[in-house]
C-alpha positions as CSV (number, residue, x, y, z in Angstrom):
1,M,183.3,262.3,183.2
2,A,181.4,262.3,187.4
3,T,178.7,264.5,187.4
4,D,177.6,266.3,191.1
5,Y,173.8,265.8,191.7
6,D,173.8,268.0,194.5
7,E,174.6,271.2,192.5
8,L,171.4,273.3,191.0
9,R,171.2,272.6,187.5
10,T,171.5,276.0,185.8
11,D,168.3,276.3,184.7
12,V,166.3,276.2,188.1
13,K,169.0,278.4,189.2
14,E,167.8,281.4,186.9
15,S,164.2,281.2,187.8
16,Q,164.6,280.9,191.4
17,D,166.5,283.9,191.1
18,N,163.7,285.5,188.6
19,S,160.8,284.7,191.1
20,L,163.0,286.8,194.0
21,E,163.3,289.7,191.8
22,A,159.9,289.6,191.0
23,L,159.1,289.1,195.1
24,Q,161.0,292.8,195.6
25,S,160.3,294.6,193.4
26,A,156.0,294.0,193.7
27,N,154.5,297.0,194.9
28,A,153.6,295.0,197.7
29,P,152.0,297.8,201.1
30,D,154.1,298.3,204.1
31,A,153.3,297.5,207.4
32,R,152.2,301.3,208.4
33,S,149.2,301.5,205.4
34,V,147.5,298.1,206.2
35,V,147.7,298.9,209.4
36,R,146.1,302.9,208.8
37,D,143.7,300.5,206.4
38,L,142.5,298.9,209.6
39,D,142.7,301.5,211.8
40,E,140.2,303.2,209.8
41,A,137.4,300.0,208.3
42,D,137.6,299.9,212.9
43,G,136.3,303.2,213.1
44,L,133.2,302.7,211.5
45,D,130.0,303.4,212.9
46,G,128.0,300.5,212.4
47,M,125.9,302.5,209.9
48,D,127.2,302.0,206.9
49,V,127.9,297.9,207.7
50,P,124.5,295.4,207.4
51,G,124.1,293.9,210.9
52,G,126.6,296.0,212.4
53,E,123.3,298.2,214.4
54,F,123.8,298.6,218.3
55,V,120.6,297.6,220.3
56,A,121.3,299.2,223.4
57,E,118.6,297.1,224.9
58,E,118.2,294.0,227.7
59,L,117.7,290.4,226.9
60,V,115.2,289.4,229.0
61,V,114.7,285.9,228.7
62,Q,112.7,283.0,231.0
63,V,114.2,280.2,232.3
64,I,112.4,276.8,232.6
65,P,113.2,274.6,234.1
66,Q,113.3,270.4,232.9
67,A,109.6,268.9,234.1
68,E,109.9,265.3,235.5
69,D,108.0,263.8,232.3
70,E,111.2,265.4,230.2
71,F,114.8,264.5,229.3
72,T,117.8,266.1,227.5
73,C,119.1,263.9,224.7
74,Y,123.2,263.2,225.4
75,S,123.3,263.4,221.6
76,C,121.5,266.6,220.5
77,F,121.1,268.1,223.5
78,L,118.0,269.0,223.4
79,V,115.0,268.5,225.8
80,R,112.1,266.3,224.7
81,H,109.1,264.6,225.8
82,R,109.7,261.1,227.7
83,S,107.5,259.3,224.5
84,Q,110.6,260.6,222.8
85,I,112.6,258.0,223.6
86,A,114.9,255.0,221.7
87,R,117.8,254.4,224.0
88,Q,119.2,254.2,227.3
89,K,122.8,253.1,227.6
90,G,125.3,253.6,230.5
91,G,123.2,256.5,232.1
92,H,122.9,258.6,229.1
93,T,119.3,258.3,227.1
94,Y,119.3,258.9,223.2
95,C,116.2,260.7,221.5
96,T,114.0,258.8,218.4
97,D,115.7,261.7,216.5
98,C,119.3,260.5,217.1
99,E,118.5,257.0,217.4
100,G,116.7,257.0,214.1
């Protein structure tokens, strides 16, 4: 007797049907309730959330240009003193921390 290997086995077909029925009958939230919950979360004033405080101050930072005895490491991009040069290759300079 010939066997059709492309046909689903009865136990697999039943488990697929049961899984679909379980998913359909599950109490999943609808899209409107999810949007409503998200809108309510956005409505928080920030005081209830740690770190969510709004500071209305301007940040002032003084930028100091790189001095002649300093270099910028090509690996970590930190400005270092020339005494920390470990290697120069292809026009790029690397610090002792990155090469060490």
